[in-house]
ZAMARGU-4260 file (C-alpha; in steps of 0.2 Angstrom, whole numbers, plus 5000, padded with zeros to 4 digits):
<rodrens>
0) 5344/4994/4635 | 5338/4977/4639 | 5347/4969/4653 | 5347/4951/4646 | 5350/4951/4627
5) 5350/4933/4620 | 5364/4930/4607 | 5356/4926/4590 | 5364/4917/4576 | 5366/4926/4560
10) 5355/4922/4545 | 5370/4915/4535 | 5374/4902/4548 | 5355/4897/4550 | 5354/4895/4531
15) 5367/4881/4531 | 5361/4863/4528 | 5366/4856/4545 | 5357/4871/4555 | 5340/4868/4548
20) 5332/4861/4564 | 5340/4875/4574 | 5333/4888/4561 | 5315/4880/4563 | 5317/4881/4582
25) 5323/4899/4582 | 5308/4904/4570 | 5296/4896/4582 | 5303/4905/4597 | 5302/4921/4588
30) 5284/4918/4583 | 5279/4914/4601 | 5288/4929/4608 | 5279/4940/4595 | 5262/4933/4600
35) 5266/4935/4619 | 5270/4953/4615 | 5254/4956/4606 | 5243/4948/4619 | 5253/4952/4635
40) 5239/4964/4642 | 5226/4950/4640 | 5235/4935/4645 | 5239/4931/4663 | 5251/4919/4671
45) 5237/4907/4675 | 5232/4906/4657 | 5249/4903/4651 | 5253/4889/4663 | 5237/4880/4663
50) 5232/4864/4653 | 5219/4865/4640 | 5201/4862/4645 | 5197/4855/4628 | 5198/4838/4620
55) 5203/4837/4602 | 5195/4823/4593 | 5201/4818/4575 | 5184/4813/4570 | 5166/4819/4572
60) 5159/4801/4573 | 5157/4803/4592 | 5143/4816/4588 | 5132/4803/4578 | 5122/4797/4593
65) 5119/4814/4601 | 5102/4821/4603 | 5096/4838/4595 | 5101/4854/4604 | 5083/4861/4605
70) 5072/4852/4617 | 5054/4855/4624 | 5045/4847/4639 | 5027/4847/4645 | 5021/4858/4631
75) 5033/4873/4633 | 5036/4874/4615 | 5022/4865/4605 | 5029/4868/4588 | 5046/4860/4593
80) 5037/4846/4601 | 5028/4843/4585 | 5044/4843/4575 | 5052/4831/4587 | 5037/4819/4585
85) 5038/4820/4566 | 5057/4816/4566 | 5054/4801/4578 | 5040/4794/4567 | 5051/4796/4552
90) 5065/4787/4560 | 5053/4773/4565 | 5046/4772/4547 | 5064/4769/4540 | 5066/4753/4549
95) 5059/4740/4537 | 5048/4726/4544 | 5055/4709/4543 | 5051/4701/4526 | 5045/4683/4526
100) 5057/4670/4521 | 5055/4658/4506 | 5068/4646/4513 | 5069/4642/4531 | 5085/4642/4541
105) 5085/4623/4543 | 5083/4620/4524 | 5097/4632/4521 | 5108/4622/4533 | 5104/4606/4525
110) 5107/4612/4508 | 5123/4619/4512 | 5130/4604/4521 | 5123/4592/4507 | 5132/4602/4493
115) 5147/4612/4501 | 5153/4604/4516 | 5161/4588/4508 | 5170/4599/4496 | 5176/4611/4510
120) 5182/4596/4521 | 5192/4589/4506 | 5201/4605/4502 | 5205/4608/4520 | 5212/4590/4522
125) 5222/4592/4506 | 5230/4608/4514 | 5235/4599/4530 | 5240/4583/4523 | 5259/4577/4522
130) 5268/4573/4507 | 5267/4555/4510 | 5248/4556/4511 | 5247/4567/4496 | 5257/4554/4486
135) 5246/4540/4492 | 5230/4549/4488 | 5237/4553/4471 | 5241/4535/4467 | 5224/4530/4472
140) 5216/4542/4460 | 5227/4537/4445 | 5232/4519/4446 | 5248/4513/4439 | 5240/4501/4427
145) 5232/4515/4417 | 5244/4522/4404 | 5248/4540/4404 | 5242/4549/4389 | 5257/4553/4377
150) 5257/4563/4362 | 5254/4553/4346 | 5262/4558/4330 | 5249/4560/4316 | 5248/4547/4303
155) 5255/4552/4286 | 5243/4546/4273 | 5251/4544/4256
</rodrens>
């Protein structure tokens, strides 16, 4: 008989709604115990208590800039070196040469400021203006001496 027998909760108690967390914890402990029993002759204490030597990354994006696994130096593997040269030439060929510009940067800046900058400054000034300034600007745009357009009834011709 085992000397230390841990008391276990019955299945009926673990199925109760308020015992769900305990049920999950007990199931996990049972799985751990089972796996230890299976691999007890292969695992030692140092392996059980040591930290992991691996780093788990959620993405493989860190591998994008790495070089290929097969390398050759000083003609040790001429076939592989030829393949590496072809890959390097292909990578260099993919970069497009700079295309000539139809419009210079200076012309583009001048055109932008001639067309867009005044409109942009007006909209920004509208955004940060106070109510009083807004009403003054509104009254300047529509003077009071101009009549407001009203709906006119159509004439009834006999």
